[in-house]
C-alpha positions, 0 to 999 in steps of 0.5 A, spaced: 500 500 500 502 506 497 502 512 503 500 518 500 501 522 506 505 528 506 504 530 514 511 529 516 516 535 515 520 531 510 514 529 505 512 536 505 519 539 503 519 534 497 513 535 495 514 543 494 521 542 490 518 540 484 524 541 480 528 537 484 523 531 484 524 531 476 531 531 476 531 525 481 527 521 477 531 523 470 537 520 474 534 513 475 537 510 469 544 512 470 543 510 477 542 503 475 548 503 470 552 504 477 548 498 480 551 494 474 545 489 474 539 486 478 534 481 477 527 483 474 520 481 474 515 484 469 508 484 468 504 487 462 497 488 462 493 490 456 486 492 455 482 493 449 474 492 447 473 489 454 478 484 453 484 484 458 490 480 458 496 479 462 503 477 460 509 476 466 516 475 465 522 474 470 530 474 469 536 478 469 539 485 466 546 487 465 545 495 465 552 496 463 552 491 458 545 493 456 543 486 455 538 482 459 534 475 459 527 474 461 522 468 461 516 470 459 509 467 460 503 468 455 496 468 458 492 462 460 486 460 456 479 461 459 480 454 462 486 456 466 491 452 462 497 455 458 497 453 451 504 456 450 510 454 452 514 460 456 518 464 451 525 466 452 527 473 450 534 476 450 534 483 450 540 487 446 541 494 443 537 494 437 535 487 437 530 482 441 531 475 440 526 470 442 526 462 443 519 458 442 516 464 439 512 463 432 509 456 429 514 453 424 520 455 428 525 449 430 525 448 437 533 450 437 532 456 433 532 464 435 527 469 432 531 476 431 527 482 431 530 489 429 527 493 435 528 499 431 523 497 426 517 496 431 512 502 432 512 501 439 520 501 440 519 494 443 516 497 449 510 493 448 511 488 442 515 483 446 510 482 452 515 485 457 518 492 457 526 492 456 528 494 464 533 499 462 529 502 456 523 503 461 528 507 466 530 511 460 523 513 459 524 517 465 529 521 462 523 525 459 520 526 465 516 533 465 512 534 471 513 529 477 510 529 484 512 526 490 507 522 493 510 519 499 514 513 503 512 506 501 515 499 501 516 495 495 519 487 497 521 489 504 525 495 501 523 502 504 522 507 497 520 514 495 514 514 491 514 519 485 508 520 480 509 524 473 508 524 466 514 523 461 515 525 454 517 520 449 520 525 444 524 528 450 526 521 453 529 519 446 533 526 445 537 524 452 537 517 452 543 512 451 545 511 444 542 504 444 535 506 446 535 513 442 532 510 436 527 505 440 524 511 444 524 515 438 520 510 434 515 509 440 514 517 440 511 516 433 508 510 434 504 510 440 497 514 440 500 519 445 508 521 446 505 522 453 507 517 458 504 517 465 508 513 470 509 511 478 516 510 480 519 507 487 526 509 488 530 506 494 535 510 498 540 509 493 536 512 488 535 505 484 528 503 481 525 498 485 518 498 481 516 502 475 509 502 472 508 506 465 501 507 462 502 506 454 496 507 449 497 505 442 492 504 436 491 496 435 487 496 428 480 493 429 481 493 437 481 500 437 485 504 442 489 499 446 491 501 453 497 498 456 500 498 463 507 495 464 510 494 471 517 492 472 520 490 479 528 490 480 531 487 486 538 483 488 542 488 485 549 486 483 547 479 482 551 475 476 547 477 469 551 473 464 547 474 458 550 471 451 547 472 445 545 467 439 550 465 434 548 467 427 547 460 425 542 459 431 538 464 428 531 462 424 531 466 417 525 463 415 517 465 415 514 465 422 507 463 422 501 467 425 499 463 431 
């Protein structure tokens, strides 16, 4: 439960200094690089036309190398059974590698997607937002309010809420995510992204929630709530990308 109280002197002071709040949030991505690595849990909830699905992921991320590995679970069918095997995703600058993704792809092969060609910059397509790209969205923070102190997975945190602009984030992002965020700024229904972020005493992101919106064809506007939880900072995160011969070059059937 988030504490929205500001009755204490510290909370009132933080709430008054709006410009400081913006700078604190904008620095969060750099703080992750300093932390080196972490474990991550992701959740992506999509809602359109009365239908709501949730995709979950779990893995590790190397913020210095900009490499991550997630095991992504697709939604269950109405009977509660999963019709899909978990997807293994490897996140890298400019690319997303997926195993067990797409009918007709051999079990031992990876599918490679150039994230620069995706209209959402892979903030949504992979079913999990790249943790570092999620943090770099905060570089475009325009308005930030300090909500109060709270707790995430046993860690004391400070909760900030605001709006980020994807276009502005792209200009200040690392080279690896500049094109990704620029594509999302053009591809989403709006470049304005509401967010809630929870930072620990060292300024590291413990929880980050974005709300994206894009036009999904016959479904109309699709609302996406993407949540990232980060923990166990400094954990080994040895992520190795597939060799060229392990990447599938054929056509992927629609499931």
